[in-house]
C-alpha distance (Angstrom), angle and dihedral (degrees) to the residues before:
residue distance angle dihedral
M1 . . .
L2 3.79 . .
L3 3.71 123.4 .
V4 3.89 105.0 -133.9
S5 3.75 116.2 -154.4
D6 3.78 101.4 -94.0
I7 3.80 94.8 47.3
R8 3.88 90.4 41.7
E9 3.86 89.5 55.2
K10 3.85 91.4 50.3
L11 3.78 90.6 46.5
L12 3.76 93.3 49.5
S13 3.77 92.8 47.8
H14 3.79 87.9 50.8
I15 3.81 93.5 49.2
K16 3.87 89.8 50.7
S17 3.84 90.7 51.2
N18 3.90 93.3 43.8
A19 3.84 90.9 48.8
K20 3.79 91.5 51.0
Q21 3.78 89.9 51.3
K22 3.88 90.3 50.2
E23 3.87 90.1 44.3
I24 3.78 93.1 -116.4
I25 3.78 110.6 151.6
L26 3.79 107.2 -134.1
T27 3.73 106.6 -172.1
S28 3.82 94.8 178.3
L29 3.87 133.7 4.7
N30 3.79 130.3 176.8
G31 3.72 137.0 144.7
C32 3.86 148.5 -158.8
Q33 3.79 130.0 -152.1
D34 3.72 94.7 -74.7
H35 3.83 110.8 23.9
I36 3.75 144.5 9.8
H37 3.91 136.2 -131.3
A38 3.70 123.5 -147.1
L39 3.83 132.8 -178.5
I40 3.91 105.5 -146.2
L41 3.74 126.1 -173.1
L42 3.84 104.4 -149.4
K43 3.75 120.5 -146.6
A44 3.75 119.7 -137.3
D45 3.84 92.4 -96.8
Q46 3.79 95.4 46.7
T47 3.80 129.1 89.1
I48 3.74 125.3 -159.5
S49 3.88 92.4 -123.6
K50 3.90 93.4 53.7
V51 3.80 91.4 45.1
V52 3.75 93.6 49.9
Q53 3.83 90.9 44.1
L54 3.93 89.7 52.8
L55 3.75 93.6 47.0
K56 3.83 97.5 41.7
G57 3.82 95.1 43.4
E58 3.66 99.7 45.8
S59 3.80 93.8 42.8
S60 3.81 95.2 52.8
H61 3.80 88.9 45.0
W62 3.85 89.8 52.7
L63 3.85 93.6 45.6
N64 3.78 90.2 51.6
S65 3.89 95.8 44.6
E66 3.87 89.7 49.7
K67 3.69 90.3 49.8
L68 3.74 90.8 -139.6
L69 3.88 92.7 149.3
P70 3.73 126.7 51.9
D71 3.81 95.0 -126.8
Y72 3.69 135.4 37.9
F73 3.85 113.2 -71.8
E74 3.84 129.0 -145.9
W75 3.80 133.9 158.7
Q76 3.83 118.3 -122.3
N77 3.72 113.3 -95.4
D78 3.80 96.1 -114.8
Y79 3.75 134.4 67.0
Y80 3.71 135.6 -174.1
A81 3.82 119.3 -130.2
V82 3.76 134.4 177.2
S83 3.90 131.5 174.5
V84 3.76 117.1 -121.7
N85 3.75 123.7 -156.4
E86 3.82 120.6 -135.2
Y87 3.85 91.2 -91.9
G88 3.78 94.0 58.4
V89 3.83 97.6 48.1
E90 3.75 97.3 89.9
Q91 3.85 93.2 45.4
V92 3.93 89.1 49.9
K93 3.88 88.9 49.3
R94 3.80 91.4 53.4
Y95 3.71 92.0 47.8
I96 3.72 94.2 50.8
S97 3.92 93.9 44.3
N98 3.81 88.3 53.5
Q99 3.80 97.1 36.5
E100 3.72 97.6 134.2
E101 3.68 95.0 60.5
P102 3.74 99.1 65.4
H103 3.80 89.5 49.3
R104 3.69 94.0 59.5
I105 3.84 84.0 69.2
K106 3.82 103.7 34.7
S107 3.78 136.4 18.7
F108 3.75 128.5 -113.6
S109 3.87 86.5 -107.4
E110 3.87 90.9 53.4
E111 3.91 88.9 45.6
C112 3.81 92.9 53.1
T113 3.88 91.7 46.4
E114 3.78 90.8 51.8
L115 3.81 89.7 46.1
F116 3.76 92.8 51.5
R117 3.84 90.0 48.0
E118 3.79 94.4 48.4
N119 3.82 91.7 49.2
S120 3.91 95.5 42.0
L121 3.72 93.0 -114.5
K122 3.84 128.0 143.8
D123 3.81 114.5 -116.7
E124 3.87 104.5 -127.9
G125 3.79 94.0 -178.8
């Protein structure tokens, strides 16, 4: 199910609001038709898996309850997360704010493969 721009904007706005209610610090958030990127500042008592679970679960529930899409929506089970040091934060923010541009050139799958290779990870997918 593709997230067209008007629905994607509503979804991103909802995710930001939901994150604020749950005291999740979203430093940057943007999306494409088939995925989103978020820069999250974790508090000492938060784990990335729990934060992702809260954001994905609630946002898919919201999308379905609002009936914004013709079919049932659910996020994929997996997610990709990396930590960023203080020197990389601005670069990541720029990437996220201009997220659609790189995806005109390469697919999400190609992007993941490249990220795995750059970070010496094995592509399990």
